N, C-alpha and C positions, 0 to 999 in steps of 0.2 A: 666172794667167797670164792676158794679156790678147790676146797677138800671136805670131804663126807667129815662132818664131827660125829657121825656114828661108826663107820669101818676106817676113816683116813682117805680113801680111794679119791682119788678126782670127780670134779662133778662136770657134768657135761650139759650142755643143750638140747632139749627135745619137749616131747607136746606130749602134755599132762592136762586130762582135764579140757581140751582144746585151744589150752595158751601155752603160750614159750617159755621154759620154766628150766631154771638149775636142776638135776638130780641126780643123784649118783650113778657112777661108772658101773658099779658092782651091782651086776642081775639080783644076785640074793641079797644086798640090801634093800633097797626100795626108798629110801630118805628121797622126797622133794621136798627142795628149796623153795618154799613157796614167795615169799619175799611179800607178806602182805602190808595195804598201810596202816602206817601204826597210830593210834589214837592222840590228838591234842590238842588239848584244851585250852581258848582265848578268852580273855575279858574286858570287852568295852566298858572302862572305867568310868564310872560318874563322883565326882568329887566335887561335893557343891552342886555349882553350875556349868562345870568345866566338863572335858572329856579329858581324861591321861591320855597319851601317847610317847612311847619310851623307844628309847636310841640303844642295843646292843651293841656291845663291845666289840664286836667281829664285824657290825653293818659300815657299809663309808657312811663318810660322813653326810648330811640329812634327810639316811632314811630314820625313819620311824615306824612303826607300829603298834598294836594295842598289846597288851600283855598275851603271852602266849607260855604253855610248858605243855611236857611230855603228862600222861595222868599215869598216875602211879597204881602199881598192883591193889587189890582192896580199897581205892577211893570211887566213890560217884564222878560220874565228869561234873559235877554241881559244887562238891565237895575239890576237887581238884582247881578251879577257876578261881576259888575260895582260897586257896591255898598259895596257889601263885601270884595273886592281889598280896598276900601278907610276904611269901619270898622274895618278891622284886621290887613291893613298894612298901611293905612298912603298913599297911593299911590293913584297918579291919573291913573285909569285904562283908556286905548282906545282899539278899533278899534277888540269887543268881538266879534271872531270867532267862529261858532260852531264845538264841536269835536264830539260830539254825544250822545245821552240820552242809560241812561243803567239800567238797575234794580236792586234795593240793595234788593233783598227779605227780606236778615237777619234784616235789621234794618224798612223794609215795607219803602223805599222810590225809589224815582226812581229821576235819576242826570243826571242834564241837565248839561252837560259841556260846556265851553270854552276855547281858548284861548286868553289870555289879555296880549297887553302891558302897563306895565306902568311903569311911571316914578315918582321924586320924592326922597324922604328918608322915607327909613323904619323905622315907627314908631307900635311897637306891640300892636294889642286891647288886654281889658282883657281878652279875652278869651285865650291867647295866650301866651307861656313862651318862645320860641325858633324859632330862625329860621336858615334855610338851605340851601345855594346858591349851586347850579350844574351847570356845564357847561353843554352846553344843548347837543351836543356830549357824555356826560356823563348819563345821565339820564336813567332811566328805569324804566317802568310799575311794578306793580304787581297784582297777581290774583284774586283782590276781589275790589268792592268797586269803589272810585273813580283811581285806579290803573291800570282799564282796558281805561278809559280814556286815562291817562299817556302812554303805552302801543302803542293806537292807534296815537295818536298825533307823537310820537315816530317811528310808523312805515312811517305814513305820508313824515315826515323828510327826511327820508330816503330814499325814493319814490321821492320827491320832489326835492332831492342832485344827485339820479342818472339821474334824466331825464334832470336836466340841464348840464351835463358833456355831452360836445358833442365831439367826437372823431378829432382828427386833420387830415386835410384834407393831410398835410405834402406842405400845398403851406404858402408864406412866403407872411405876409400883409404888 
């Protein structure tokens, strides 16, 4: 932004609430461009025994991620995640379970990530060009953005699986 959307004066950098921000150069106006992070919903989609990763048409070859999109006005994050699954994959999502909330400062976003079980036949939305299916046991996260949610989900799955293994008591049943 170069100009104030209220009075059309130029914006200048200055301290506001102890942070460097763009603010209106017209002292009578008072506009501040807060540039707060944008909420993004993400869905780690489980379809059968596989996790679906997709490649956006704007991304380089070989780059895949979980399904993401901007949270829309009037919807809850859970609704947003389920909507994105429908829009991007053509699947009916259900049982959205929060994985976590992650800062993605590089993109000025806050990612609200869910694990979503989904049914149906995949039909890629217009933003996607490819799909990768990964067995749940082979899924690995990465060190930024939605990869942090994937890592947390994988680690939680390992903990859940270790907790469900009960030692053999040696008695026949």
